[in-house]
CHARMM internal coordinates of N, CA and C (Angstrom, degrees):
IC EDIT
DIST 1 N 1 CA 1.4486
DIST 1 CA 1 C 1.5340
ANGL 1 N 1 CA 1 C 110.48
DIST 1 C 2 N 1.3255
ANGL 1 CA 1 C 2 N 116.87
DIHE 1 N 1 CA 1 C 2 N -41.69
DIST 2 N 2 CA 1.4636
ANGL 1 C 2 N 2 CA 120.76
DIHE 1 CA 1 C 2 N 2 CA -178.91
DIST 2 CA 2 C 1.5314
ANGL 2 N 2 CA 2 C 110.63
DIHE 1 C 2 N 2 CA 2 C -62.77
DIST 2 C 3 N 1.3318
ANGL 2 CA 2 C 3 N 116.57
DIHE 2 N 2 CA 2 C 3 N -44.17
DIST 3 N 3 CA 1.4634
ANGL 2 C 3 N 3 CA 119.65
DIHE 2 CA 2 C 3 N 3 CA -179.89
DIST 3 CA 3 C 1.5179
ANGL 3 N 3 CA 3 C 111.07
DIHE 2 C 3 N 3 CA 3 C -65.79
DIST 3 C 4 N 1.3154
ANGL 3 CA 3 C 4 N 117.56
DIHE 3 N 3 CA 3 C 4 N -43.24
DIST 4 N 4 CA 1.4685
ANGL 3 C 4 N 4 CA 121.05
DIHE 3 CA 3 C 4 N 4 CA 179.33
DIST 4 CA 4 C 1.5258
ANGL 4 N 4 CA 4 C 110.48
DIHE 3 C 4 N 4 CA 4 C -59.33
DIST 4 C 5 N 1.3134
ANGL 4 CA 4 C 5 N 116.50
DIHE 4 N 4 CA 4 C 5 N -43.96
DIST 5 N 5 CA 1.4699
ANGL 4 C 5 N 5 CA 120.64
DIHE 4 CA 4 C 5 N 5 CA 178.98
DIST 5 CA 5 C 1.5254
ANGL 5 N 5 CA 5 C 110.76
DIHE 4 C 5 N 5 CA 5 C -62.01
DIST 5 C 6 N 1.3295
ANGL 5 CA 5 C 6 N 116.53
DIHE 5 N 5 CA 5 C 6 N -42.95
DIST 6 N 6 CA 1.4678
ANGL 5 C 6 N 6 CA 120.43
DIHE 5 CA 5 C 6 N 6 CA 179.75
DIST 6 CA 6 C 1.5260
ANGL 6 N 6 CA 6 C 111.13
DIHE 5 C 6 N 6 CA 6 C -66.06
DIST 6 C 7 N 1.3301
ANGL 6 CA 6 C 7 N 116.95
DIHE 6 N 6 CA 6 C 7 N -43.09
DIST 7 N 7 CA 1.4675
ANGL 6 C 7 N 7 CA 120.40
DIHE 6 CA 6 C 7 N 7 CA 178.77
DIST 7 CA 7 C 1.5248
ANGL 7 N 7 CA 7 C 110.77
DIHE 6 C 7 N 7 CA 7 C -60.64
DIST 7 C 8 N 1.3270
ANGL 7 CA 7 C 8 N 116.47
DIHE 7 N 7 CA 7 C 8 N -44.56
DIST 8 N 8 CA 1.4636
ANGL 7 C 8 N 8 CA 120.52
DIHE 7 CA 7 C 8 N 8 CA 178.32
DIST 8 CA 8 C 1.5187
ANGL 8 N 8 CA 8 C 111.93
DIHE 7 C 8 N 8 CA 8 C -63.08
DIST 8 C 9 N 1.3170
ANGL 8 CA 8 C 9 N 116.91
DIHE 8 N 8 CA 8 C 9 N -43.36
DIST 9 N 9 CA 1.4698
ANGL 8 C 9 N 9 CA 121.46
DIHE 8 CA 8 C 9 N 9 CA -179.64
DIST 9 CA 9 C 1.5325
ANGL 9 N 9 CA 9 C 111.14
DIHE 8 C 9 N 9 CA 9 C -62.65
DIST 9 C 10 N 1.3435
ANGL 9 CA 9 C 10 N 116.20
DIHE 9 N 9 CA 9 C 10 N -39.74
DIST 10 N 10 CA 1.4633
ANGL 9 C 10 N 10 CA 121.11
DIHE 9 CA 9 C 10 N 10 CA -179.89
DIST 10 CA 10 C 1.5275
ANGL 10 N 10 CA 10 C 112.89
DIHE 9 C 10 N 10 CA 10 C -81.25
DIST 10 C 11 N 1.3211
ANGL 10 CA 10 C 11 N 116.25
DIHE 10 N 10 CA 10 C 11 N -16.50
DIST 11 N 11 CA 1.4600
ANGL 10 C 11 N 11 CA 120.39
DIHE 10 CA 10 C 11 N 11 CA -178.65
DIST 11 CA 11 C 1.5213
ANGL 11 N 11 CA 11 C 113.11
DIHE 10 C 11 N 11 CA 11 C 71.40
DIST 11 C 12 N 1.3332
ANGL 11 CA 11 C 12 N 116.89
DIHE 11 N 11 CA 11 C 12 N 35.80
DIST 12 N 12 CA 1.4578
ANGL 11 C 12 N 12 CA 121.83
DIHE 11 CA 11 C 12 N 12 CA -179.95
DIST 12 CA 12 C 1.5227
ANGL 12 N 12 CA 12 C 109.92
DIHE 11 C 12 N 12 CA 12 C -119.97
DIST 12 C 13 N 1.3236
ANGL 12 CA 12 C 13 N 115.22
DIHE 12 N 12 CA 12 C 13 N 164.40
DIST 13 N 13 CA 1.4585
ANGL 12 C 13 N 13 CA 121.62
DIHE 12 CA 12 C 13 N 13 CA -179.62
DIST 13 CA 13 C 1.5254
ANGL 13 N 13 CA 13 C 109.71
DIHE 12 C 13 N 13 CA 13 C -103.93
DIST 13 C 14 N 1.3092
ANGL 13 CA 13 C 14 N 116.29
DIHE 13 N 13 CA 13 C 14 N 150.25
DIST 14 N 14 CA 1.4637
ANGL 13 C 14 N 14 CA 121.01
DIHE 13 CA 13 C 14 N 14 CA -178.49
DIST 14 CA 14 C 1.5254
ANGL 14 N 14 CA 14 C 112.82
DIHE 13 C 14 N 14 CA 14 C -61.60
DIST 14 C 15 N 1.3218
ANGL 14 CA 14 C 15 N 118.12
DIHE 14 N 14 CA 14 C 15 N -29.22
DIST 15 N 15 CA 1.4695
ANGL 14 C 15 N 15 CA 120.85
DIHE 14 CA 14 C 15 N 15 CA -178.95
DIST 15 CA 15 C 1.5245
ANGL 15 N 15 CA 15 C 112.97
DIHE 14 C 15 N 15 CA 15 C -63.39
DIST 15 C 16 N 1.3051
ANGL 15 CA 15 C 16 N 117.29
DIHE 15 N 15 CA 15 C 16 N -26.79
DIST 16 N 16 CA 1.4584
ANGL 15 C 16 N 16 CA 120.86
DIHE 15 CA 15 C 16 N 16 CA -178.95
DIST 16 CA 16 C 1.5167
ANGL 16 N 16 CA 16 C 113.41
DIHE 15 C 16 N 16 CA 16 C -107.04
DIST 16 C 17 N 1.3219
ANGL 16 CA 16 C 17 N 116.46
DIHE 16 N 16 CA 16 C 17 N 16.51
DIST 17 N 17 CA 1.4586
ANGL 16 C 17 N 17 CA 121.31
DIHE 16 CA 16 C 17 N 17 CA -175.24
DIST 17 CA 17 C 1.5292
ANGL 17 N 17 CA 17 C 109.32
DIHE 16 C 17 N 17 CA 17 C -124.11
DIST 17 C 18 N 1.3205
ANGL 17 CA 17 C 18 N 116.62
DIHE 17 N 17 CA 17 C 18 N 146.46
DIST 18 N 18 CA 1.4517
ANGL 17 C 18 N 18 CA 119.87
DIHE 17 CA 17 C 18 N 18 CA -178.76
DIST 18 CA 18 C 1.5035
ANGL 18 N 18 CA 18 C 113.50
DIHE 17 C 18 N 18 CA 18 C -126.76
DIST 18 C 19 N 1.3131
ANGL 18 CA 18 C 19 N 114.80
DIHE 18 N 18 CA 18 C 19 N 158.90
DIST 19 N 19 CA 1.4573
ANGL 18 C 19 N 19 CA 123.36
DIHE 18 CA 18 C 19 N 19 CA 173.45
DIST 19 CA 19 C 1.5143
ANGL 19 N 19 CA 19 C 107.10
DIHE 18 C 19 N 19 CA 19 C -117.57
DIST 19 C 20 N 1.3137
ANGL 19 CA 19 C 20 N 116.14
DIHE 19 N 19 CA 19 C 20 N 119.43
DIST 20 N 20 CA 1.4613
ANGL 19 C 20 N 20 CA 122.28
DIHE 19 CA 19 C 20 N 20 CA 178.01
DIST 20 CA 20 C 1.5194
ANGL 20 N 20 CA 20 C 107.08
DIHE 19 C 20 N 20 CA 20 C -108.48
DIST 20 C 21 N 1.3140
ANGL 20 CA 20 C 21 N 116.35
DIHE 20 N 20 CA 20 C 21 N 124.80
DIST 21 N 21 CA 1.4520
ANGL 20 C 21 N 21 CA 118.74
DIHE 20 CA 20 C 21 N 21 CA -178.68
DIST 21 CA 21 C 1.5114
ANGL 21 N 21 CA 21 C 112.49
DIHE 20 C 21 N 21 CA 21 C -155.87
DIST 21 C 22 N 1.3302
ANGL 21 CA 21 C 22 N 114.96
DIHE 21 N 21 CA 21 C 22 N 172.39
DIST 22 N 22 CA 1.4629
ANGL 21 C 22 N 22 CA 120.23
DIHE 21 CA 21 C 22 N 22 CA -179.01
DIST 22 CA 22 C 1.5180
ANGL 22 N 22 CA 22 C 112.81
DIHE 21 C 22 N 22 CA 22 C -118.69
DIST 22 C 23 N 1.3307
ANGL 22 CA 22 C 23 N 116.85
DIHE 22 N 22 CA 22 C 23 N 13.08
DIST 23 N 23 CA 1.4667
ANGL 22 C 23 N 23 CA 120.96
DIHE 22 CA 22 C 23 N 23 CA 179.41
DIST 23 CA 23 C 1.5206
ANGL 23 N 23 CA 23 C 110.19
DIHE 22 C 23 N 23 CA 23 C -129.07
DIST 23 C 24 N 1.3125
ANGL 23 CA 23 C 24 N 116.46
DIHE 23 N 23 CA 23 C 24 N 125.38
DIST 24 N 24 CA 1.4597
ANGL 23 C 24 N 24 CA 121.22
DIHE 23 CA 23 C 24 N 24 CA 178.16
DIST 24 CA 24 C 1.5283
ANGL 24 N 24 CA 24 C 111.30
DIHE 23 C 24 N 24 CA 24 C -68.11
DIST 24 C 25 N 1.3472
ANGL 24 CA 24 C 25 N 116.71
DIHE 24 N 24 CA 24 C 25 N -40.20
DIST 25 N 25 CA 1.4596
ANGL 24 C 25 N 25 CA 121.05
DIHE 24 CA 24 C 25 N 25 CA -171.67
DIST 25 CA 25 C 1.5242
ANGL 25 N 25 CA 25 C 114.53
DIHE 24 C 25 N 25 CA 25 C -78.68
DIST 25 C 26 N 1.3059
ANGL 25 CA 25 C 26 N 118.50
DIHE 25 N 25 CA 25 C 26 N -10.57
DIST 26 N 26 CA 1.4698
ANGL 25 C 26 N 26 CA 120.44
DIHE 25 CA 25 C 26 N 26 CA 177.95
DIST 26 CA 26 C 1.5275
ANGL 26 N 26 CA 26 C 110.25
DIHE 25 C 26 N 26 CA 26 C -125.64
DIST 26 C 27 N 1.3066
ANGL 26 CA 26 C 27 N 116.96
DIHE 26 N 26 CA 26 C 27 N -66.35
DIST 27 N 27 CA 1.4710
ANGL 26 C 27 N 27 CA 121.67
DIHE 26 CA 26 C 27 N 27 CA -173.97
DIST 27 CA 27 C 1.5272
ANGL 27 N 27 CA 27 C 112.68
DIHE 26 C 27 N 27 CA 27 C -61.06
DIST 27 C 28 N 1.3171
ANGL 27 CA 27 C 28 N 116.50
DIHE 27 N 27 CA 27 C 28 N -53.33
DIST 28 N 28 CA 1.4629
ANGL 27 C 28 N 28 CA 120.29
DIHE 27 CA 27 C 28 N 28 CA -173.15
DIST 28 CA 28 C 1.5241
ANGL 28 N 28 CA 28 C 111.38
DIHE 27 C 28 N 28 CA 28 C -71.56
DIST 28 C 29 N 1.3187
ANGL 28 CA 28 C 29 N 117.87
DIHE 28 N 28 CA 28 C 29 N -45.13
DIST 29 N 29 CA 1.4640
ANGL 28 C 29 N 29 CA 119.38
DIHE 28 CA 28 C 29 N 29 CA 179.82
DIST 29 CA 29 C 1.5332
ANGL 29 N 29 CA 29 C 110.82
DIHE 28 C 29 N 29 CA 29 C -63.34
DIST 29 C 30 N 1.3174
ANGL 29 CA 29 C 30 N 118.23
DIHE 29 N 29 CA 29 C 30 N -38.87
DIST 30 N 30 CA 1.4642
ANGL 29 C 30 N 30 CA 120.67
DIHE 29 CA 29 C 30 N 30 CA 178.45
DIST 30 CA 30 C 1.5226
ANGL 30 N 30 CA 30 C 110.80
DIHE 29 C 30 N 30 CA 30 C -65.25
DIST 30 C 31 N 1.3277
ANGL 30 CA 30 C 31 N 116.93
DIHE 30 N 30 CA 30 C 31 N -41.64
DIST 31 N 31 CA 1.4580
ANGL 30 C 31 N 31 CA 120.36
DIHE 30 CA 30 C 31 N 31 CA 177.48
DIST 31 CA 31 C 1.5157
ANGL 31 N 31 CA 31 C 112.45
DIHE 30 C 31 N 31 CA 31 C -63.08
DIST 31 C 32 N 1.3172
ANGL 31 CA 31 C 32 N 117.04
DIHE 31 N 31 CA 31 C 32 N -42.15
DIST 32 N 32 CA 1.4642
ANGL 31 C 32 N 32 CA 121.20
DIHE 31 CA 31 C 32 N 32 CA 178.50
DIST 32 CA 32 C 1.5245
ANGL 32 N 32 CA 32 C 110.25
DIHE 31 C 32 N 32 CA 32 C -63.51
DIST 32 C 33 N 1.3141
ANGL 32 CA 32 C 33 N 116.96
DIHE 32 N 32 CA 32 C 33 N -45.93
DIST 33 N 33 CA 1.4650
ANGL 32 C 33 N 33 CA 120.92
DIHE 32 CA 32 C 33 N 33 CA -179.63
DIST 33 CA 33 C 1.5232
ANGL 33 N 33 CA 33 C 112.29
DIHE 32 C 33 N 33 CA 33 C -62.33
DIST 33 C 34 N 1.3224
ANGL 33 CA 33 C 34 N 117.19
DIHE 33 N 33 CA 33 C 34 N -28.76
DIST 34 N 34 CA 1.4671
ANGL 33 C 34 N 34 CA 121.15
DIHE 33 CA 33 C 34 N 34 CA 178.65
DIST 34 CA 34 C 1.5302
ANGL 34 N 34 CA 34 C 112.62
DIHE 33 C 34 N 34 CA 34 C -88.13
DIST 34 C 35 N 1.3377
ANGL 34 CA 34 C 35 N 116.61
DIHE 34 N 34 CA 34 C 35 N -2.91
DIST 35 N 35 CA 1.4574
ANGL 34 C 35 N 35 CA 120.13
DIHE 34 CA 34 C 35 N 35 CA 179.32
DIST 35 CA 35 C 1.5162
ANGL 35 N 35 CA 35 C 114.17
DIHE 34 C 35 N 35 CA 35 C 78.86
DIST 35 C 36 N 1.3316
ANGL 35 CA 35 C 36 N 116.74
DIHE 35 N 35 CA 35 C 36 N 23.21
DIST 36 N 36 CA 1.4538
ANGL 35 C 36 N 36 CA 121.79
DIHE 35 CA 35 C 36 N 36 CA -178.56
DIST 36 CA 36 C 1.5266
ANGL 36 N 36 CA 36 C 111.34
DIHE 35 C 36 N 36 CA 36 C -91.35
DIST 36 C 37 N 1.3127
ANGL 36 CA 36 C 37 N 116.19
DIHE 36 N 36 CA 36 C 37 N 159.27
DIST 37 N 37 CA 1.4663
ANGL 36 C 37 N 37 CA 122.10
DIHE 36 CA 36 C 37 N 37 CA 170.30
DIST 37 CA 37 C 1.5295
ANGL 37 N 37 CA 37 C 105.71
DIHE 36 C 37 N 37 CA 37 C -72.34
DIST 37 C 38 N 1.3145
ANGL 37 CA 37 C 38 N 117.94
DIHE 37 N 37 CA 37 C 38 N 126.74
DIST 38 N 38 CA 1.4581
ANGL 37 C 38 N 38 CA 120.86
DIHE 37 CA 37 C 38 N 38 CA -174.90
DIST 38 CA 38 C 1.5208
ANGL 38 N 38 CA 38 C 111.67
DIHE 37 C 38 N 38 CA 38 C -109.75
DIST 38 C 39 N 1.3253
ANGL 38 CA 38 C 39 N 115.04
DIHE 38 N 38 CA 38 C 39 N 137.22
DIST 39 N 39 CA 1.4611
ANGL 38 C 39 N 39 CA 122.23
DIHE 38 CA 38 C 39 N 39 CA 179.41
DIST 39 CA 39 C 1.5267
ANGL 39 N 39 CA 39 C 108.00
DIHE 38 C 39 N 39 CA 39 C -128.41
DIST 39 C 40 N 1.3174
ANGL 39 CA 39 C 40 N 115.80
DIHE 39 N 39 CA 39 C 40 N 120.15
DIST 40 N 40 CA 1.4590
ANGL 39 C 40 N 40 CA 120.91
DIHE 39 CA 39 C 40 N 40 CA 176.53
DIST 40 CA 40 C 1.5214
ANGL 40 N 40 CA 40 C 108.65
DIHE 39 C 40 N 40 CA 40 C -96.73
DIST 40 C 41 N 1.3208
ANGL 40 CA 40 C 41 N 115.92
DIHE 40 N 40 CA 40 C 41 N 124.70
DIST 41 N 41 CA 1.4624
ANGL 40 C 41 N 41 CA 122.34
DIHE 40 CA 40 C 41 N 41 CA 178.16
DIST 41 CA 41 C 1.5255
ANGL 41 N 41 CA 41 C 107.72
DIHE 40 C 41 N 41 CA 41 C -97.86
DIST 41 C 42 N 1.3190
ANGL 41 CA 41 C 42 N 116.40
DIHE 41 N 41 CA 41 C 42 N 121.16
DIST 42 N 42 CA 1.4645
ANGL 41 C 42 N 42 CA 121.28
DIHE 41 CA 41 C 42 N 42 CA -174.39
DIST 42 CA 42 C 1.5276
ANGL 42 N 42 CA 42 C 113.88
DIHE 41 C 42 N 42 CA 42 C -85.42
DIST 42 C 43 N 1.3200
ANGL 42 CA 42 C 43 N 118.03
DIHE 42 N 42 CA 42 C 43 N 6.30
DIST 43 N 43 CA 1.4628
ANGL 42 C 43 N 43 CA 120.68
DIHE 42 CA 42 C 43 N 43 CA 178.36
DIST 43 CA 43 C 1.5244
ANGL 43 N 43 CA 43 C 112.36
DIHE 42 C 43 N 43 CA 43 C -90.08
DIST 43 C 44 N 1.3276
ANGL 43 CA 43 C 44 N 116.65
DIHE 43 N 43 CA 43 C 44 N 5.35
DIST 44 N 44 CA 1.4566
ANGL 43 C 44 N 44 CA 120.53
DIHE 43 CA 43 C 44 N 44 CA -178.64
DIST 44 CA 44 C 1.5151
ANGL 44 N 44 CA 44 C 111.95
DIHE 43 C 44 N 44 CA 44 C -114.52
DIST 44 C 45 N 1.3220
ANGL 44 CA 44 C 45 N 117.18
DIHE 44 N 44 CA 44 C 45 N -126.97
DIST 45 N 45 CA 1.4575
ANGL 44 C 45 N 45 CA 124.06
DIHE 44 CA 44 C 45 N 45 CA -174.86
DIST 45 CA 45 C 1.5286
ANGL 45 N 45 CA 45 C 112.42
DIHE 44 C 45 N 45 CA 45 C -70.97
DIST 45 C 46 N 1.3293
ANGL 45 CA 45 C 46 N 117.38
DIHE 45 N 45 CA 45 C 46 N -51.21
DIST 46 N 46 CA 1.4721
ANGL 45 C 46 N 46 CA 121.80
DIHE 45 CA 45 C 46 N 46 CA -173.18
DIST 46 CA 46 C 1.5270
ANGL 46 N 46 CA 46 C 112.20
DIHE 45 C 46 N 46 CA 46 C -77.68
DIST 46 C 47 N 1.3153
ANGL 46 CA 46 C 47 N 114.34
DIHE 46 N 46 CA 46 C 47 N 148.85
DIST 47 N 47 CA 1.4620
ANGL 46 C 47 N 47 CA 120.90
DIHE 46 CA 46 C 47 N 47 CA 170.80
DIST 47 CA 47 C 1.5316
ANGL 47 N 47 CA 47 C 107.68
DIHE 46 C 47 N 47 CA 47 C -130.78
DIST 47 C 48 N 1.3031
ANGL 47 CA 47 C 48 N 117.14
DIHE 47 N 47 CA 47 C 48 N 173.77
DIST 48 N 48 CA 1.4727
ANGL 47 C 48 N 48 CA 120.66
DIHE 47 CA 47 C 48 N 48 CA -175.84
DIST 48 CA 48 C 1.5328
ANGL 48 N 48 CA 48 C 112.34
DIHE 47 C 48 N 48 CA 48 C -60.67
DIST 48 C 49 N 1.3073
ANGL 48 CA 48 C 49 N 118.40
DIHE 48 N 48 CA 48 C 49 N -33.90
DIST 49 N 49 CA 1.4602
ANGL 48 C 49 N 49 CA 121.20
DIHE 48 CA 48 C 49 N 49 CA 179.38
DIST 49 CA 49 C 1.5246
ANGL 49 N 49 CA 49 C 111.69
DIHE 48 C 49 N 49 CA 49 C -65.46
DIST 49 C 50 N 1.3209
ANGL 49 CA 49 C 50 N 117.25
DIHE 49 N 49 CA 49 C 50 N -37.14
DIST 50 N 50 CA 1.4633
ANGL 49 C 50 N 50 CA 121.11
DIHE 49 CA 49 C 50 N 50 CA -179.21
DIST 50 CA 50 C 1.5235
ANGL 50 N 50 CA 50 C 111.89
DIHE 49 C 50 N 50 CA 50 C -68.02
DIST 50 C 51 N 1.3101
ANGL 50 CA 50 C 51 N 117.02
DIHE 50 N 50 CA 50 C 51 N -33.05
DIST 51 N 51 CA 1.4651
ANGL 50 C 51 N 51 CA 121.26
DIHE 50 CA 50 C 51 N 51 CA -176.99
DIST 51 CA 51 C 1.5199
ANGL 51 N 51 CA 51 C 111.08
DIHE 50 C 51 N 51 CA 51 C -57.59
DIST 51 C 52 N 1.3114
ANGL 51 CA 51 C 52 N 117.85
DIHE 51 N 51 CA 51 C 52 N -35.49
DIST 52 N 52 CA 1.4667
ANGL 51 C 52 N 52 CA 122.22
DIHE 51 CA 51 C 52 N 52 CA -178.61
DIST 52 CA 52 C 1.5296
ANGL 52 N 52 CA 52 C 112.50
DIHE 51 C 52 N 52 CA 52 C -63.91
DIST 52 C 53 N 1.3035
ANGL 52 CA 52 C 53 N 118.19
DIHE 52 N 52 CA 52 C 53 N -18.23
DIST 53 N 53 CA 1.4725
ANGL 52 C 53 N 53 CA 121.84
DIHE 52 CA 52 C 53 N 53 CA -179.63
DIST 53 CA 53 C 1.5224
ANGL 53 N 53 CA 53 C 113.38
DIHE 52 C 53 N 53 CA 53 C -75.11
DIST 53 C 54 N 1.3240
ANGL 53 CA 53 C 54 N 117.90
DIHE 53 N 53 CA 53 C 54 N -13.36
DIST 54 N 54 CA 1.4560
ANGL 53 C 54 N 54 CA 121.48
DIHE 53 CA 53 C 54 N 54 CA -173.58
DIST 54 CA 54 C 1.5271
ANGL 54 N 54 CA 54 C 111.51
DIHE 53 C 54 N 54 CA 54 C -111.29
DIST 54 C 55 N 1.3287
ANGL 54 CA 54 C 55 N 117.52
DIHE 54 N 54 CA 54 C 55 N 146.99
DIST 55 N 55 CA 1.4658
ANGL 54 C 55 N 55 CA 120.47
DIHE 54 CA 54 C 55 N 55 CA 179.75
DIST 55 CA 55 C 1.5309
ANGL 55 N 55 CA 55 C 113.15
DIHE 54 C 55 N 55 CA 55 C -81.32
DIST 55 C 56 N 1.3036
ANGL 55 CA 55 C 56 N 118.39
DIHE 55 N 55 CA 55 C 56 N -5.54
DIST 56 N 56 CA 1.4652
ANGL 55 C 56 N 56 CA 122.84
DIHE 55 CA 55 C 56 N 56 CA -179.97
DIST 56 CA 56 C 1.5168
ANGL 56 N 56 CA 56 C 109.19
DIHE 55 C 56 N 56 CA 56 C -114.71
DIST 56 C 57 N 1.3201
ANGL 56 CA 56 C 57 N 116.15
DIHE 56 N 56 CA 56 C 57 N 161.91
DIST 57 N 57 CA 1.4627
ANGL 56 C 57 N 57 CA 122.01
DIHE 56 CA 56 C 57 N 57 CA -178.10
DIST 57 CA 57 C 1.5292
ANGL 57 N 57 CA 57 C 110.29
DIHE 56 C 57 N 57 CA 57 C -135.07
DIST 57 C 58 N 1.3223
ANGL 57 CA 57 C 58 N 116.77
DIHE 57 N 57 CA 57 C 58 N 145.29
DIST 58 N 58 CA 1.4676
ANGL 57 C 58 N 58 CA 119.33
DIHE 57 CA 57 C 58 N 58 CA 172.17
DIST 58 CA 58 C 1.5241
ANGL 58 N 58 CA 58 C 109.05
DIHE 57 C 58 N 58 CA 58 C -70.97
DIST 58 C 59 N 1.3183
ANGL 58 CA 58 C 59 N 116.32
DIHE 58 N 58 CA 58 C 59 N 157.35
DIST 59 N 59 CA 1.4684
ANGL 58 C 59 N 59 CA 119.40
DIHE 58 CA 58 C 59 N 59 CA 177.26
DIST 59 CA 59 C 1.5152
ANGL 59 N 59 CA 59 C 111.79
DIHE 58 C 59 N 59 CA 59 C -69.14
DIST 59 C 60 N 1.3333
ANGL 59 CA 59 C 60 N 116.15
DIHE 59 N 59 CA 59 C 60 N -29.32
DIST 60 N 60 CA 1.4572
ANGL 59 C 60 N 60 CA 121.06
DIHE 59 CA 59 C 60 N 60 CA -177.40
DIST 60 CA 60 C 1.5211
ANGL 60 N 60 CA 60 C 109.13
DIHE 59 C 60 N 60 CA 60 C -143.86
DIST 60 C 61 N 1.3297
ANGL 60 CA 60 C 61 N 116.08
DIHE 60 N 60 CA 60 C 61 N 142.23
DIST 61 N 61 CA 1.4633
ANGL 60 C 61 N 61 CA 121.84
DIHE 60 CA 60 C 61 N 61 CA 172.78
DIST 61 CA 61 C 1.5205
ANGL 61 N 61 CA 61 C 107.33
DIHE 60 C 61 N 61 CA 61 C -123.50
DIST 61 C 62 N 1.3300
ANGL 61 CA 61 C 62 N 116.27
DIHE 61 N 61 CA 61 C 62 N 131.49
DIST 62 N 62 CA 1.4555
ANGL 61 C 62 N 62 CA 120.56
DIHE 61 CA 61 C 62 N 62 CA 177.82
DIST 62 CA 62 C 1.5197
ANGL 62 N 62 CA 62 C 109.09
DIHE 61 C 62 N 62 CA 62 C -131.08
DIST 62 C 63 N 1.3203
ANGL 62 CA 62 C 63 N 116.04
DIHE 62 N 62 CA 62 C 63 N 153.38
DIST 63 N 63 CA 1.4603
ANGL 62 C 63 N 63 CA 120.61
DIHE 62 CA 62 C 63 N 63 CA -177.95
DIST 63 CA 63 C 1.5251
ANGL 63 N 63 CA 63 C 112.65
DIHE 62 C 63 N 63 CA 63 C -70.98
DIST 63 C 64 N 1.3250
ANGL 63 CA 63 C 64 N 116.82
DIHE 63 N 63 CA 63 C 64 N -33.36
DIST 64 N 64 CA 1.4623
ANGL 63 C 64 N 64 CA 121.22
DIHE 63 CA 63 C 64 N 64 CA -176.03
DIST 64 CA 64 C 1.5217
ANGL 64 N 64 CA 64 C 109.58
DIHE 63 C 64 N 64 CA 64 C -150.50
DIST 64 C 65 N 1.3041
ANGL 64 CA 64 C 65 N 116.56
DIHE 64 N 64 CA 64 C 65 N 150.42
DIST 65 N 65 CA 1.4645
ANGL 64 C 65 N 65 CA 120.08
DIHE 64 CA 64 C 65 N 65 CA 176.23
DIST 65 CA 65 C 1.5369
ANGL 65 N 65 CA 65 C 110.72
DIHE 64 C 65 N 65 CA 65 C -62.48
DIST 65 C 66 N 1.3193
ANGL 65 CA 65 C 66 N 116.04
DIHE 65 N 65 CA 65 C 66 N -22.24
DIST 66 N 66 CA 1.4696
ANGL 65 C 66 N 66 CA 120.48
DIHE 65 CA 65 C 66 N 66 CA 176.48
DIST 66 CA 66 C 1.5263
ANGL 66 N 66 CA 66 C 111.50
DIHE 65 C 66 N 66 CA 66 C -63.12
DIST 66 C 67 N 1.3404
ANGL 66 CA 66 C 67 N 116.79
DIHE 66 N 66 CA 66 C 67 N -23.07
DIST 67 N 67 CA 1.4684
ANGL 66 C 67 N 67 CA 121.01
DIHE 66 CA 66 C 67 N 67 CA 179.43
DIST 67 CA 67 C 1.5240
ANGL 67 N 67 CA 67 C 113.22
DIHE 66 C 67 N 67 CA 67 C -88.63
DIST 67 C 68 N 1.3002
ANGL 67 CA 67 C 68 N 117.52
DIHE 67 N 67 CA 67 C 68 N -1.61
DIST 68 N 68 CA 1.4596
ANGL 67 C 68 N 68 CA 121.29
DIHE 67 CA 67 C 68 N 68 CA -174.55
DIST 68 CA 68 C 1.5315
ANGL 68 N 68 CA 68 C 113.26
DIHE 67 C 68 N 68 CA 68 C -61.79
DIST 68 C 69 N 1.3046
ANGL 68 CA 68 C 69 N 117.62
DIHE 68 N 68 CA 68 C 69 N -42.47
DIST 69 N 69 CA 1.4687
ANGL 68 C 69 N 69 CA 120.12
DIHE 68 CA 68 C 69 N 69 CA -176.92
DIST 69 CA 69 C 1.5064
ANGL 69 N 69 CA 69 C 113.15
DIHE 68 C 69 N 69 CA 69 C -59.38
DIST 69 C 70 N 1.3025
ANGL 69 CA 69 C 70 N 117.89
DIHE 69 N 69 CA 69 C 70 N -28.68
DIST 70 N 70 CA 1.4692
ANGL 69 C 70 N 70 CA 121.31
DIHE 69 CA 69 C 70 N 70 CA 178.63
DIST 70 CA 70 C 1.5241
ANGL 70 N 70 CA 70 C 111.33
DIHE 69 C 70 N 70 CA 70 C -66.99
DIST 70 C 71 N 1.3476
ANGL 70 CA 70 C 71 N 118.56
DIHE 70 N 70 CA 70 C 71 N -17.22
DIST 71 N 71 CA 1.4480
ANGL 70 C 71 N 71 CA 122.77
DIHE 70 CA 70 C 71 N 71 CA -176.41
DIST 71 CA 71 C 1.5218
ANGL 71 N 71 CA 71 C 113.23
DIHE 70 C 71 N 71 CA 71 C -107.49
DIST 71 C 72 N 1.3156
ANGL 71 CA 71 C 72 N 118.01
DIHE 71 N 71 CA 71 C 72 N -2.96
DIST 72 N 72 CA 1.4609
ANGL 71 C 72 N 72 CA 122.22
DIHE 71 CA 71 C 72 N 72 CA -178.12
DIST 72 CA 72 C 1.5212
ANGL 72 N 72 CA 72 C 108.75
DIHE 71 C 72 N 72 CA 72 C -92.37
DIST 72 C 73 N 1.3235
ANGL 72 CA 72 C 73 N 114.41
DIHE 72 N 72 CA 72 C 73 N 130.86
DIST 73 N 73 CA 1.4737
ANGL 72 C 73 N 73 CA 118.03
DIHE 72 CA 72 C 73 N 73 CA 177.20
DIST 73 CA 73 C 1.4932
ANGL 73 N 73 CA 73 C 111.56
DIHE 72 C 73 N 73 CA 73 C -120.29
END
COOR INIT
IC SEED 1 N 1 CA 1 C
IC BUILD
């Protein structure tokens, strides 16, 4: 609901919007449920071992938010 409200307020579509976060159980799952492009940053809470615990996956995993620009087109 929060993402939908924000998308409507900004006048953007979920296909062109992303969720960048460091937690699989909050950031990534919320982004997936809202239909957003999801990016997991491994410099925070989550690590590669934790990802295996979940049945869903982010679209992209990066080591640091500093590496994000290399993946934006």
